[in-house]
LOMIGU-387095 format. One record per atom (N, C-alpha, C): residue number from 1; residue in three letters; x, y, z. Coordinates in nm, 4 decimals, always signed. Layout:
<pts>
PT NUM ALA X Y Z
...
</pts>
This chain:
<pts>
PT 1 UNK +12.3716 +16.9937 +7.0134
PT 1 UNK +12.5291 +17.0003 +7.0691
PT 1 UNK +12.6375 +17.0598 +6.9517
PT 2 UNK +12.7005 +17.1391 +6.9477
PT 2 UNK +12.8161 +17.1814 +6.8953
PT 2 UNK +12.9761 +17.0519 +6.8899
PT 3 UNK +12.9579 +16.9794 +6.7859
PT 3 UNK +13.1029 +16.9347 +6.7555
PT 3 UNK +13.1976 +16.9752 +6.7182
PT 4 UNK +13.2991 +17.0100 +6.8055
PT 4 UNK +13.4443 +17.0417 +6.6848
PT 4 UNK +13.5355 +16.9288 +6.6487
PT 5 UNK +13.5680 +16.9399 +6.5913
PT 5 UNK +13.6661 +16.8222 +6.5174
PT 5 UNK +13.8147 +16.9228 +6.5031
PT 6 UNK +13.8927 +16.8607 +6.5778
PT 6 UNK +14.0675 +16.8907 +6.5351
PT 6 UNK +14.1181 +16.8564 +6.3951
PT 7 UNK +14.1510 +16.9700 +6.3920
PT 7 UNK +14.2738 +16.9261 +6.2290
PT 7 UNK +14.3306 +16.8564 +6.2447
PT 8 UNK +14.4339 +16.7987 +6.1976
PT 8 UNK +14.6048 +16.7255 +6.2395
PT 8 UNK +14.6258 +16.7655 +6.0937
PT 9 UNK +14.8124 +16.7681 +6.1354
PT 9 UNK +14.8997 +16.8332 +6.0235
PT 9 UNK +14.8992 +16.8060 +5.8925
PT 10 UNK +14.8117 +16.6489 +5.8761
PT 10 UNK +14.7586 +16.5755 +5.7095
PT 10 UNK +14.6750 +16.6683 +5.7166
PT 11 UNK +14.5792 +16.7621 +5.7643
PT 11 UNK +14.4431 +16.7800 +5.7021
PT 11 UNK +14.3241 +16.7432 +5.7865
PT 12 UNK +14.3220 +16.5666 +5.8049
PT 12 UNK +14.2289 +16.5022 +5.8261
PT 12 UNK +14.2019 +16.5933 +5.9842
PT 13 UNK +14.0222 +16.5383 +6.0035
PT 13 UNK +14.0018 +16.5601 +6.0853
PT 13 UNK +13.9790 +16.4350 +6.1278
PT 14 UNK +13.9550 +16.4843 +6.2516
PT 14 UNK +13.9862 +16.3732 +6.4231
PT 14 UNK +13.8314 +16.4869 +6.5428
PT 15 UNK +13.7134 +16.3710 +6.5666
PT 15 UNK +13.6484 +16.3598 +6.6696
PT 15 UNK +13.7294 +16.3875 +6.7654
PT 16 UNK +13.6953 +16.5608 +6.8545
PT 16 UNK +13.7513 +16.5358 +7.0134
PT 16 UNK +13.6649 +16.4751 +7.0844
PT 17 UNK +13.7681 +16.4301 +7.2143
PT 17 UNK +13.7181 +16.4018 +7.3097
PT 17 UNK +13.6434 +16.4311 +7.3728
PT 18 UNK +13.5516 +16.3691 +7.4080
PT 18 UNK +13.4768 +16.4223 +7.5371
PT 18 UNK +13.5175 +16.4814 +7.6285
PT 19 UNK +13.5079 +16.5679 +7.6805
PT 19 UNK +13.5632 +16.6341 +7.8815
PT 19 UNK +13.5898 +16.5590 +7.9485
PT 20 UNK +13.4640 +16.4549 +7.9740
PT 20 UNK +13.4640 +16.3915 +8.1073
PT 20 UNK +13.5213 +16.1934 +8.0570
PT 21 UNK +13.5309 +16.2157 +7.9445
PT 21 UNK +13.5277 +16.0867 +7.9108
PT 21 UNK +13.6801 +16.0325 +8.0004
PT 22 UNK +13.6811 +15.9326 +8.0306
PT 22 UNK +13.7787 +15.7943 +8.0718
PT 22 UNK +13.8448 +15.7692 +8.0082
PT 23 UNK +13.9715 +15.7654 +7.9612
PT 23 UNK +14.0752 +15.6868 +7.8597
PT 23 UNK +14.0624 +15.5575 +7.9099
PT 24 UNK +14.0763 +15.4465 +7.7992
PT 24 UNK +14.0369 +15.2868 +7.8114
PT 24 UNK +14.1402 +15.2630 +7.9581
PT 25 UNK +14.2569 +15.3262 +7.9403
PT 25 UNK +14.3783 +15.3150 +8.0325
PT 25 UNK +14.3390 +15.3086 +8.2270
PT 26 UNK +14.2311 +15.4090 +8.2090
PT 26 UNK +14.1882 +15.4379 +8.3036
PT 26 UNK +14.2422 +15.5601 +8.3315
PT 27 UNK +14.2450 +15.6046 +8.4596
PT 27 UNK +14.2510 +15.7593 +8.5376
PT 27 UNK +14.3221 +15.7122 +8.6663
PT 28 UNK +14.4331 +15.7976 +8.7247
PT 28 UNK +14.5249 +15.7592 +8.8802
PT 28 UNK +14.3888 +15.8612 +8.9468
PT 29 UNK +14.4399 +15.7725 +9.0911
PT 29 UNK +14.3993 +15.8383 +9.1925
PT 29 UNK +14.3546 +15.9445 +9.2664
PT 30 UNK +14.4515 +16.0292 +9.2177
PT 30 UNK +14.3946 +16.1892 +9.2018
PT 30 UNK +14.2861 +16.2187 +9.1382
PT 31 UNK +14.2934 +16.1834 +9.0055
PT 31 UNK +14.1986 +16.2398 +8.8742
PT 31 UNK +14.0321 +16.1654 +8.9664
PT 32 UNK +14.0879 +16.0216 +9.0164
PT 32 UNK +13.9907 +15.9729 +8.9786
PT 32 UNK +13.8320 +16.0603 +9.1634
PT 33 UNK +13.9660 +16.0722 +9.2098
PT 33 UNK +13.9223 +16.1984 +9.3558
PT 33 UNK +13.8386 +16.3026 +9.3278
PT 34 UNK +13.9311 +16.3914 +9.2204
PT 34 UNK +13.8622 +16.5257 +9.1117
PT 34 UNK +13.7011 +16.5103 +9.0976
PT 35 UNK +13.7134 +16.3578 +8.9751
PT 35 UNK +13.6421 +16.3432 +8.9074
PT 35 UNK +13.5319 +16.3204 +9.0200
PT 36 UNK +13.4525 +16.2544 +9.1159
PT 36 UNK +13.4030 +16.1684 +9.1933
PT 36 UNK +13.3475 +16.2502 +9.3154
PT 37 UNK +13.4521 +16.3790 +9.3879
PT 37 UNK +13.4556 +16.4631 +9.4607
PT 37 UNK +13.4640 +16.4135 +9.6102
PT 38 UNK +13.5338 +16.2712 +9.6315
PT 38 UNK +13.5753 +16.2144 +9.7238
PT 38 UNK +13.7356 +16.2275 +9.7081
PT 39 UNK +13.8010 +16.2690 +9.8422
PT 39 UNK +13.9319 +16.2535 +9.8651
PT 39 UNK +14.0164 +16.0920 +9.8236
PT 40 UNK +14.1607 +16.1526 +9.7892
PT 40 UNK +14.2223 +16.0130 +9.7451
PT 40 UNK +14.1570 +15.8404 +9.8892
PT 41 UNK +14.2072 +15.9401 +10.0293
PT 41 UNK +14.2081 +15.8357 +10.1357
PT 41 UNK +14.0673 +15.7627 +10.1400
PT 42 UNK +13.9353 +15.8724 +10.0724
PT 42 UNK +13.8066 +15.7912 +10.0892
PT 42 UNK +13.8243 +15.6816 +9.9598
PT 43 UNK +13.8297 +15.6764 +9.8781
PT 43 UNK +13.9026 +15.6313 +9.7692
PT 43 UNK +13.9445 +15.4863 +9.8205
PT 44 UNK +14.0627 +15.5243 +9.8871
PT 44 UNK +14.1240 +15.3468 +9.9684
PT 44 UNK +14.0718 +15.3107 +10.0869
PT 45 UNK +13.9965 +15.3464 +10.1243
PT 45 UNK +13.8954 +15.2992 +10.2182
PT 45 UNK +13.7941 +15.2524 +10.1296
PT 46 UNK +13.7780 +15.3050 +10.0294
PT 46 UNK +13.6472 +15.1891 +10.0113
PT 46 UNK +13.6684 +15.1100 +9.8931
PT 47 UNK +13.7866 +15.0892 +9.9203
PT 47 UNK +13.8396 +15.0023 +9.8561
PT 47 UNK +13.8678 +14.8602 +9.9275
PT 48 UNK +13.9174 +14.9331 +10.0413
PT 48 UNK +13.9381 +14.8395 +10.1647
PT 48 UNK +13.7902 +14.7691 +10.2484
PT 49 UNK +13.6815 +14.8527 +10.2665
PT 49 UNK +13.5829 +14.8672 +10.3169
PT 49 UNK +13.4884 +14.7312 +10.1864
PT 50 UNK +13.5753 +14.7277 +10.1411
PT 50 UNK +13.4704 +14.6083 +9.9966
PT 50 UNK +13.3675 +14.6616 +9.9408
PT 51 UNK +13.3326 +14.8228 +9.9211
PT 51 UNK +13.2452 +14.8535 +9.8807
PT 51 UNK +13.2859 +14.8511 +9.7123
PT 52 UNK +13.3781 +14.8802 +9.6519
PT 52 UNK +13.3938 +14.8118 +9.5118
PT 52 UNK +13.3610 +14.6955 +9.4624
PT 53 UNK +13.3223 +14.6918 +9.3163
PT 53 UNK +13.2197 +14.5754 +9.2798
PT 53 UNK +13.2999 +14.5349 +9.2069
PT 54 UNK +13.3830 +14.5628 +9.1216
PT 54 UNK +13.5221 +14.4686 +9.0624
PT 54 UNK +13.6523 +14.5510 +9.1266
PT 55 UNK +13.7537 +14.4635 +9.1553
PT 55 UNK +13.8644 +14.5091 +9.1984
PT 55 UNK +13.9182 +14.6284 +9.0820
PT 56 UNK +13.9910 +14.7305 +9.1169
PT 56 UNK +14.0255 +14.8542 +9.1653
PT 56 UNK +14.1897 +14.8097 +9.0207
PT 57 UNK +14.1460 +14.8258 +8.8897
PT 57 UNK +14.2855 +14.8257 +8.8058
PT 57 UNK +14.4360 +14.8490 +8.8370
PT 58 UNK +14.5326 +14.8301 +8.8637
PT 58 UNK +14.6681 +14.8220 +8.8802
PT 58 UNK +14.7420 +14.8012 +8.7735
PT 59 UNK +14.8312 +14.9441 +8.7864
PT 59 UNK +14.9892 +14.9324 +8.7077
PT 59 UNK +15.0625 +14.8598 +8.7010
PT 60 UNK +15.1542 +14.8457 +8.6390
PT 60 UNK +15.2808 +14.6984 +8.6866
PT 60 UNK +15.3509 +14.7725 +8.8019
PT 61 UNK +15.3825 +14.9134 +8.8381
PT 61 UNK +15.4294 +14.9325 +8.9156
PT 61 UNK +15.3260 +14.9501 +9.0506
PT 62 UNK +15.2252 +14.9488 +9.0606
PT 62 UNK +15.1136 +14.8938 +9.1649
PT 62 UNK +15.0209 +15.0240 +9.1995
PT 63 UNK +15.0398 +15.0820 +9.1219
PT 63 UNK +14.9549 +15.2617 +9.1408
PT 63 UNK +14.7992 +15.1978 +9.0511
PT 64 UNK +14.6869 +15.2356 +9.1488
PT 64 UNK +14.5031 +15.2214 +9.1258
PT 64 UNK +14.5663 +15.2642 +8.9476
PT 65 UNK +14.4579 +15.2504 +8.8691
PT 65 UNK +14.3887 +15.2970 +8.7727
PT 65 UNK +14.2477 +15.2721 +8.7578
PT 66 UNK +14.1541 +15.3676 +8.7795
PT 66 UNK +14.0126 +15.4087 +8.8274
PT 66 UNK +13.9321 +15.3372 +8.6318
PT 67 UNK +13.9113 +15.3232 +8.6271
PT 67 UNK +13.7763 +15.2935 +8.5044
PT 67 UNK +13.6385 +15.3753 +8.5250
PT 68 UNK +13.5668 +15.3778 +8.4129
PT 68 UNK +13.4604 +15.4854 +8.4126
PT 68 UNK +13.3629 +15.4046 +8.4838
PT 69 UNK +13.3168 +15.2848 +8.4533
PT 69 UNK +13.2343 +15.2456 +8.5664
PT 69 UNK +13.2866 +15.2216 +8.7454
PT 70 UNK +13.4186 +15.2211 +8.7500
PT 70 UNK +13.4421 +15.2281 +8.8905
PT 70 UNK +13.3938 +15.3648 +8.9782
PT 71 UNK +13.4662 +15.4988 +8.8223
PT 71 UNK +13.3608 +15.5856 +8.9196
PT 71 UNK +13.2596 +15.6235 +8.9339
PT 72 UNK +13.1748 +15.5428 +8.8507
PT 72 UNK +13.0423 +15.5390 +8.8222
PT 72 UNK +13.0000 +15.4736 +8.9821
PT 73 UNK +13.0747 +15.3869 +8.9861
PT 73 UNK +13.0054 +15.3340 +9.1539
PT 73 UNK +13.0393 +15.3928 +9.2496
PT 74 UNK +13.1845 +15.4642 +9.2104
PT 74 UNK +13.1765 +15.5038 +9.3746
PT 74 UNK +13.0828 +15.6662 +9.3887
PT 75 UNK +13.0766 +15.7088 +9.2500
PT 75 UNK +12.9289 +15.8361 +9.2908
PT 75 UNK +12.7850 +15.7226 +9.3226
PT 76 UNK +12.7527 +15.6638 +9.2937
PT 76 UNK +12.6527 +15.5345 +9.3781
PT 76 UNK +12.6770 +15.5543 +9.5293
PT 77 UNK +12.8269 +15.5419 +9.5369
PT 77 UNK +12.8317 +15.3991 +9.6610
PT 77 UNK +12.8103 +15.5855 +9.7902
PT 78 UNK +12.8443 +15.7214 +9.7217
PT 78 UNK +12.8640 +15.8401 +9.8033
PT 78 UNK +12.7473 +15.9097 +9.8014
PT 79 UNK +12.6144 +15.8782 +9.7219
PT 79 UNK +12.5219 +15.9172 +9.7307
PT 79 UNK +12.4305 +15.8355 +9.8249
PT 80 UNK +12.4369 +15.7150 +9.8522
PT 80 UNK +12.3918 +15.5658 +9.9166
PT 80 UNK +12.4319 +15.6321 +10.0426
PT 81 UNK +12.5886 +15.6943 +10.1020
PT 81 UNK +12.6155 +15.7090 +10.2376
PT 81 UNK +12.5553 +15.8657 +10.2393
PT 82 UNK +12.5618 +15.9613 +10.1545
PT 82 UNK +12.4040 +16.0458 +10.1904
PT 82 UNK +12.3275 +16.0456 +10.2411
PT 83 UNK +12.2213 +15.8677 +10.2197
PT 83 UNK +12.0957 +15.9225 +10.2693
PT 83 UNK +12.1274 +15.8592 +10.3901
PT 84 UNK +12.2293 +15.8016 +10.4426
PT 84 UNK +12.2328 +15.7197 +10.6103
PT 84 UNK +12.2341 +15.5908 +10.5558
PT 85 UNK +12.2577 +15.5525 +10.4695
PT 85 UNK +12.3106 +15.3924 +10.4386
PT 85 UNK +12.4647 +15.3742 +10.5763
PT 86 UNK +12.4655 +15.3281 +10.5813
PT 86 UNK +12.5509 +15.2044 +10.6794
PT 86 UNK +12.6833 +15.1402 +10.6177
PT 87 UNK +12.7849 +15.1401 +10.5879
PT 87 UNK +12.8735 +15.1101 +10.5208
PT 87 UNK +12.8368 +14.9151 +10.5132
PT 88 UNK +12.8242 +14.8549 +10.6272
PT 88 UNK +12.7766 +14.7505 +10.5879
PT 88 UNK +12.6828 +14.7441 +10.4998
PT 89 UNK +12.5483 +14.8352 +10.4591
PT 89 UNK +12.4446 +14.7448 +10.3844
PT 89 UNK +12.4906 +14.8017 +10.2456
PT 90 UNK +12.6099 +14.9200 +10.2930
PT 90 UNK +12.6442 +14.9421 +10.1060
PT 90 UNK +12.7200 +14.8133 +10.0571
PT 91 UNK +12.8139 +14.8003 +10.1068
PT 91 UNK +12.8939 +14.6990 +10.1114
PT 91 UNK +12.7933 +14.5213 +10.0231
PT 92 UNK +12.7054 +14.5194 +10.1236
PT 92 UNK +12.6168 +14.3621 +10.0885
PT 92 UNK +12.5633 +14.4144 +9.9472
PT 93 UNK +12.4832 +14.5686 +9.9586
PT 93 UNK +12.4377 +14.6036 +9.7814
PT 93 UNK +12.6119 +14.6172 +9.6806
PT 94 UNK +12.7162 +14.5930 +9.7511
PT 94 UNK +12.8268 +14.5858 +9.6018
PT 94 UNK +12.8014 +14.4725 +9.5878
PT 95 UNK +12.7945 +14.3564 +9.6986
PT 95 UNK +12.8547 +14.2030 +9.6902
PT 95 UNK +12.6686 +14.1820 +9.6188
PT 96 UNK +12.6031 +14.2520 +9.5508
PT 96 UNK +12.4864 +14.1830 +9.4959
PT 96 UNK +12.5111 +14.2244 +9.3308
PT 97 UNK +12.5282 +14.3573 +9.3346
PT 97 UNK +12.5600 +14.3941 +9.2477
PT 97 UNK +12.6748 +14.3152 +9.1681
PT 98 UNK +12.7598 +14.3044 +9.1981
PT 98 UNK +12.9072 +14.2144 +9.1784
PT 98 UNK +12.8229 +14.1144 +9.1169
PT 99 UNK +12.7101 +14.0238 +9.1389
PT 99 UNK +12.7100 +13.8967 +9.1228
PT 99 UNK +12.6559 +13.9030 +8.9675
PT 100 UNK +12.6004 +13.9893 +8.9586
PT 100 UNK +12.4844 +14.0266 +8.8588
PT 100 UNK +12.3626 +13.9676 +8.8357
PT 101 UNK +12.3170 +14.0073 +8.7482
PT 101 UNK +12.1754 +14.0055 +8.7266
PT 101 UNK +12.1049 +13.8180 +8.7501
PT 102 UNK +12.0627 +13.7761 +8.8225
PT 102 UNK +11.9760 +13.6200 +8.8392
PT 102 UNK +11.9230 +13.6232 +8.7487
PT 103 UNK +11.9508 +13.4868 +8.6921
PT 103 UNK +11.8312 +13.4292 +8.5867
PT 103 UNK +11.7751 +13.3297 +8.6225
PT 104 UNK +11.6360 +13.3409 +8.5979
PT 104 UNK +11.5449 +13.2038 +8.6195
PT 104 UNK +11.4630 +13.2813 +8.7524
PT 105 UNK +11.4350 +13.1875 +8.8326
PT 105 UNK +11.3300 +13.2411 +8.9966
PT 105 UNK +11.4344 +13.2585 +9.0899
PT 106 UNK +11.3788 +13.3598 +9.1525
PT 106 UNK +11.4813 +13.4090 +9.3004
PT 106 UNK +11.4947 +13.2705 +9.3701
PT 107 UNK +11.5621 +13.2589 +9.4462
PT 107 UNK +11.5814 +13.1499 +9.5726
PT 107 UNK +11.4947 +13.2054 +9.6664
PT 108 UNK +11.4514 +13.3358 +9.6991
PT 108 UNK +11.3726 +13.3282 +9.7392
PT 108 UNK +11.2211 +13.3885 +9.7574
PT 109 UNK +11.1111 +13.3530 +9.8178
PT 109 UNK +10.9701 +13.3779 +9.7801
PT 109 UNK +10.9285 +13.5033 +9.8624
PT 110 UNK +10.8738 +13.6219 +9.8139
PT 110 UNK +10.8446 +13.6974 +9.8888
PT 110 UNK +10.7186 +13.6708 +9.9718
PT 111 UNK +10.6835 +13.6891 +10.0631
PT 111 UNK +10.5041 +13.6281 +10.1579
PT 111 UNK +10.4518 +13.7461 +10.2788
PT 112 UNK +10.3934 +13.7983 +10.2976
PT 112 UNK +10.2795 +13.8111 +10.3727
PT 112 UNK +10.3729 +13.8703 +10.4598
PT 113 UNK +10.4072 +13.9632 +10.5733
PT 113 UNK +10.4352 +13.8981 +10.7196
PT 113 UNK +10.3783 +13.9159 +10.8198
PT 114 UNK +10.3419 +13.7945 +10.8294
PT 114 UNK +10.2541 +13.7477 +10.9171
PT 114 UNK +10.2587 +13.7386 +11.0493
PT 115 UNK +10.3947 +13.7167 +11.0917
PT 115 UNK +10.4587 +13.7385 +11.2095
PT 115 UNK +10.4342 +13.8878 +11.2621
PT 116 UNK +10.4196 +13.9828 +11.1975
PT 116 UNK +10.3863 +14.1375 +11.2423
PT 116 UNK +10.2723 +14.1112 +11.3051
PT 117 UNK +10.2256 +14.1364 +11.4153
PT 117 UNK +10.0895 +14.1893 +11.5013
PT 117 UNK +10.0107 +14.2788 +11.4313
PT 118 UNK +10.0850 +14.3693 +11.3754
PT 118 UNK +10.0087 +14.5393 +11.3506
PT 118 UNK +9.9338 +14.5073 +11.1774
PT 119 UNK +10.0185 +14.4060 +11.0847
PT 119 UNK +10.0124 +14.3745 +10.9909
PT 119 UNK +9.8443 +14.3228 +11.0387
PT 120 UNK +9.7918 +14.2675 +11.0758
PT 120 UNK +9.6749 +14.1983 +11.0758
PT 120 UNK +9.5629 +14.2691 +11.1155
PT 121 UNK +9.6040 +14.3564 +11.2017
PT 121 UNK +9.5313 +14.5091 +11.2239
PT 121 UNK +9.4766 +14.5929 +11.1259
PT 122 UNK +9.6262 +14.5553 +11.0640
PT 122 UNK +9.5702 +14.6852 +10.9296
PT 122 UNK +9.5136 +14.6461 +10.8349
PT 123 UNK +9.4916 +14.5071 +10.8228
PT 123 UNK +9.4129 +14.4751 +10.7126
PT 123 UNK +9.2701 +14.4584 +10.7764
PT 124 UNK +9.2402 +14.4354 +10.9130
PT 124 UNK +9.0926 +14.4638 +10.9754
PT 124 UNK +9.0226 +14.6225 +10.9043
PT 125 UNK +9.0900 +14.7158 +10.9132
PT 125 UNK +9.0715 +14.8320 +10.9514
PT 125 UNK +9.0475 +14.9145 +10.7885
</pts>
């Protein structure tokens, strides 16, 4: 890919920002909606429904500011919804992601589903 550099008045070159890069201060709800392909109403709903993995930043005036991680997560949520996953399932998944990776052994141990009668029939055949 060709990297075009901009020249300042002093003659120094500065790298051009990536077109899709999210500024450090974040983007407005309108810009977040444009970048993710969902409406501002949907973004607000996702926040109210507990689907976001971190609190959405706000300006001193109370306006939402979405960071790159927020936008990526919203795209994941829309893809999960497109598969038919219910909001409740996405909310649980968001809670697990927000909790972070677990170190050590898991608190649950997978076991064979012995309570399913069909399991035993399948093993015999």
